C-alpha positions in Angstrom: -17.2 -57.3 -159.2 -15.5 -59.5 -157.0 -16.0 -59.5 -153.0 -13.1 -56.9 -152.1 -15.7 -54.4 -154.8 -18.8 -55.6 -153.0 -17.3 -55.2 -149.6 -16.6 -51.4 -150.5 -19.7 -51.1 -152.3 -21.7 -52.1 -148.9 -19.3 -50.0 -146.8 -20.0 -46.7 -149.1 -23.7 -47.4 -149.4 -24.7 -48.1 -146.0 -21.9 -45.9 -144.0 -20.6 -48.0 -142.5 -16.5 -49.5 -142.4 -15.3 -52.1 -144.5 -14.5 -54.1 -141.5 -18.0 -54.4 -140.5 -19.0 -54.6 -143.7 -16.9 -57.9 -145.0 -18.2 -59.1 -141.3 -21.8 -58.1 -142.4 -20.9 -59.9 -145.6 -19.7 -63.3 -144.5 -21.7 -63.4 -141.9 -25.1 -63.6 -145.0 -22.8 -66.2 -146.4 -22.5 -68.3 -144.0 -25.9 -68.3 -142.7 -27.2 -68.9 -145.9 -24.6 -71.9 -146.6 -25.9 -73.3 -143.4 -29.2 -72.7 -144.2 -29.2 -74.7 -147.5 -26.9 -77.4 -146.1 -30.0 -78.1 -143.8 -32.1 -78.5 -147.1 -34.5 -75.0 -146.6 -34.8 -72.5 -149.2 -32.9 -68.8 -148.7 -34.6 -65.9 -150.1 -34.5 -62.1 -150.0 -37.5 -60.0 -151.2 -36.7 -57.9 -154.7 -33.5 -59.9 -155.4 -34.3 -63.9 -155.5 -34.1 -67.1 -154.0 -31.9 -70.1 -153.5 -32.9 -73.6 -153.2 -30.7 -76.9 -153.2 -32.3 -79.8 -155.4 -30.9 -83.0 -156.3 -29.8 -83.7 -159.4 -30.5 -87.8 -160.3 -27.9 -89.6 -161.1 -27.2 -90.2 -165.3 -24.6 -92.1 -167.5 -22.0 -90.2 -168.9 -19.1 -90.7 -171.3 -15.6 -89.7 -170.7 -14.5 -87.7 -174.0 -11.0 -88.2 -174.2 -11.8 -92.3 -174.0 -15.4 -92.3 -175.3 -15.8 -95.0 -172.6 -19.3 -95.2 -170.3 -19.5 -93.6 -166.9 -22.0 -93.5 -164.1 -22.4 -89.9 -162.8 -23.5 -90.2 -159.1 -26.3 -88.3 -157.8 -25.5 -84.7 -156.4 -27.3 -81.9 -154.4 -26.5 -78.6 -156.4 -28.0 -74.8 -155.7 -30.2 -72.6 -157.8 -31.0 -69.2 -158.1 -34.2 -68.0 -159.4 -33.8 -64.1 -159.3 -36.9 -62.4 -158.4 -38.9 -60.6 -161.5 -37.9 -56.8 -159.4 -33.9 -57.5 -159.8 -35.3 -58.9 -163.7 -36.9 -56.1 -164.8 -34.4 -53.5 -163.3 -32.2 -55.2 -166.1 -34.2 -53.8 -168.5 
């Protein structure tokens, strides 16, 4: 499902215009990004939780030259699906 498909689905299910659904989705995405940038978790009951964790620095190899290179520390986003969402798949 692409963003436009999601917006259309939200509009139909909520009985609102596509423009309103788009604004709501963009506000959700913006609020989620801002919260994660501050290091907070974002939880939606029945859906899942987004959190930020720090991936440690490590040594890697350039696949073309096989030379070792240092990969720096990096913040990454992790999503943990709720048990409700996971159970709905089976």
